[in-house]
Legacy VTK file of the C-alpha trace (Angstrom):
# vtk DataFile Version 3.0
C-alpha trace
ASCII
DATASET POLYDATA
POINTS 177 float
54.920 -27.460 -28.935
52.472 -26.483 -26.205
53.662 -23.437 -24.250
52.350 -20.324 -22.483
52.822 -16.620 -23.116
52.007 -13.362 -21.406
51.166 -10.126 -23.209
50.035 -6.614 -22.517
46.252 -6.372 -22.725
46.494 -5.163 -26.358
48.376 -8.379 -27.300
51.692 -6.603 -27.738
55.029 -7.836 -26.487
58.221 -5.826 -26.912
56.612 -3.746 -29.649
55.279 -6.651 -31.715
51.520 -6.769 -32.278
50.334 -10.369 -32.080
47.101 -11.478 -33.686
44.745 -14.070 -32.275
43.928 -15.766 -35.566
46.552 -17.333 -37.765
50.261 -17.808 -37.254
52.526 -15.014 -36.047
55.957 -15.241 -37.718
59.420 -13.785 -37.194
62.832 -14.443 -38.739
65.067 -15.806 -35.951
64.726 -17.577 -32.613
67.358 -17.085 -29.921
66.233 -16.952 -26.267
68.748 -14.237 -25.427
68.242 -11.968 -28.438
65.145 -12.493 -30.543
62.186 -14.581 -31.598
58.809 -14.982 -29.967
59.278 -15.934 -26.332
57.006 -18.252 -24.386
57.439 -20.760 -21.565
56.791 -24.440 -21.042
55.975 -23.770 -17.352
52.996 -21.384 -17.103
54.378 -19.900 -13.866
57.406 -18.563 -15.742
55.038 -16.183 -17.573
54.440 -14.376 -14.260
58.170 -13.626 -14.079
57.909 -11.635 -17.318
54.321 -10.371 -16.880
53.768 -10.291 -13.088
50.844 -7.855 -13.106
48.145 -10.333 -14.111
45.423 -7.710 -13.706
46.937 -5.697 -16.576
48.233 -8.600 -18.656
46.694 -11.436 -20.640
47.958 -14.997 -20.877
47.568 -17.557 -23.623
48.259 -21.168 -24.281
50.282 -21.055 -27.487
51.622 -23.435 -30.086
55.346 -22.701 -30.518
56.744 -23.893 -33.856
59.350 -23.241 -36.528
62.884 -22.808 -35.236
62.972 -23.339 -31.462
65.633 -22.292 -28.955
65.385 -23.212 -25.269
66.759 -21.264 -22.324
68.993 -22.854 -19.696
67.682 -20.545 -16.941
63.984 -21.428 -16.821
61.482 -22.997 -19.213
61.614 -20.059 -21.650
61.484 -20.924 -25.342
62.090 -18.733 -28.369
60.370 -19.660 -31.618
59.852 -18.290 -35.127
56.170 -19.258 -35.378
53.499 -18.849 -32.742
49.784 -19.515 -32.833
47.606 -18.289 -29.966
45.472 -21.291 -28.993
43.313 -19.950 -26.150
43.219 -17.112 -23.652
43.572 -18.227 -20.031
42.209 -16.712 -16.837
44.338 -16.609 -13.691
42.537 -19.713 -12.424
43.231 -21.545 -15.697
46.925 -20.547 -15.554
47.156 -22.018 -12.057
45.444 -25.202 -13.235
47.944 -25.465 -16.116
50.782 -24.905 -13.620
49.464 -27.849 -11.579
49.367 -30.013 -14.707
52.954 -29.007 -15.510
54.157 -29.947 -12.011
52.337 -33.289 -12.150
53.877 -34.068 -15.549
57.373 -32.906 -14.461
57.623 -33.628 -10.714
61.425 -33.677 -10.606
62.019 -30.360 -12.324
63.109 -27.438 -10.204
60.161 -25.490 -8.786
59.465 -21.986 -9.972
60.386 -19.287 -7.418
56.665 -18.593 -6.895
56.177 -22.020 -5.354
56.558 -22.098 -1.568
57.619 -25.262 0.211
55.261 -26.697 2.862
53.643 -23.427 4.051
52.807 -20.196 2.288
50.439 -17.302 1.914
48.945 -15.750 -1.175
50.117 -12.448 -2.583
49.222 -10.692 -5.823
46.004 -12.728 -6.062
47.357 -16.243 -5.630
49.606 -18.524 -3.620
51.211 -21.843 -4.541
52.492 -24.329 -1.978
54.010 -27.729 -2.625
55.327 -30.317 -0.207
54.703 -33.410 1.868
52.111 -31.647 4.089
51.471 -28.335 2.297
49.247 -25.619 3.736
48.325 -22.241 2.311
46.311 -19.196 3.348
45.085 -16.162 1.461
42.809 -13.168 1.442
39.301 -12.923 0.065
39.238 -13.384 -3.702
42.688 -14.991 -3.873
43.427 -18.448 -5.279
45.411 -21.140 -3.487
47.103 -23.930 -5.415
48.179 -26.663 -3.007
50.127 -29.693 -4.226
50.796 -32.657 -1.934
53.755 -34.847 -2.821
54.066 -38.548 -2.089
55.974 -39.177 1.145
58.938 -40.888 -0.548
59.108 -39.022 -3.866
58.376 -35.662 -5.505
55.417 -37.146 -7.410
52.171 -35.211 -6.819
49.399 -37.278 -5.206
46.786 -34.609 -4.411
45.943 -31.130 -5.712
43.609 -28.435 -4.461
42.826 -25.235 -6.330
40.760 -23.127 -3.948
39.309 -19.647 -4.169
39.011 -17.797 -0.877
35.358 -16.798 -1.126
34.553 -16.072 2.522
31.859 -18.744 2.531
33.389 -22.162 1.941
37.018 -21.038 2.194
37.811 -18.255 4.637
40.494 -15.561 4.593
43.641 -16.074 6.654
42.927 -19.736 7.423
45.418 -22.378 6.345
44.086 -25.106 4.036
45.644 -28.394 2.990
45.527 -30.284 -0.308
42.151 -31.757 0.688
40.598 -28.318 1.217
40.534 -28.748 4.995
41.681 -26.296 7.687
LINES 1 178
177 0 1 2 3 4 5 6 7 8 9 10 11 12 13 14 15 16 17 18 19 20 21 22 23 24 25 26 27 28 29 30 31 32 33 34 35 36 37 38 39 40 41 42 43 44 45 46 47 48 49 50 51 52 53 54 55 56 57 58 59 60 61 62 63 64 65 66 67 68 69 70 71 72 73 74 75 76 77 78 79 80 81 82 83 84 85 86 87 88 89 90 91 92 93 94 95 96 97 98 99 100 101 102 103 104 105 106 107 108 109 110 111 112 113 114 115 116 117 118 119 120 121 122 123 124 125 126 127 128 129 130 131 132 133 134 135 136 137 138 139 140 141 142 143 144 145 146 147 148 149 150 151 152 153 154 155 156 157 158 159 160 161 162 163 164 165 166 167 168 169 170 171 172 173 174 175 176
């Protein structure tokens, strides 16, 4: 199962040293108590590893015994293979893909409705007429929903570079002020 996981920079999580090659294995999978934890929604990784500058994130393949959480998209598994390391920009792209594929699922707490500003390096806004602003170097993920449904019809992933996209200006899903 495709999922996402955050780690400390040394690829440890709760004392377990993960390896990039091969399959990492453990005995039991229970979201509350044990197993290797990951999330179907990439944004849920930021709940557990919010300091993205001192963390690393991976797309993973969760297998073996699986246990899902009723709180968010957290999964516990007994087998995990690290597929690829993701940058912050790639995590945001994967979050957009997740929201497009699951438009009716509850939004992660990091997603603002209609208007928002970036913080901690990124901002995510979703709605019928979403607009977002950020500081230099920050990413904005803007998702425009269809007028009569939660389906996503347009996505913008912008980096505030000071040239094409300027700090503290609000942009829409078409990249316009």
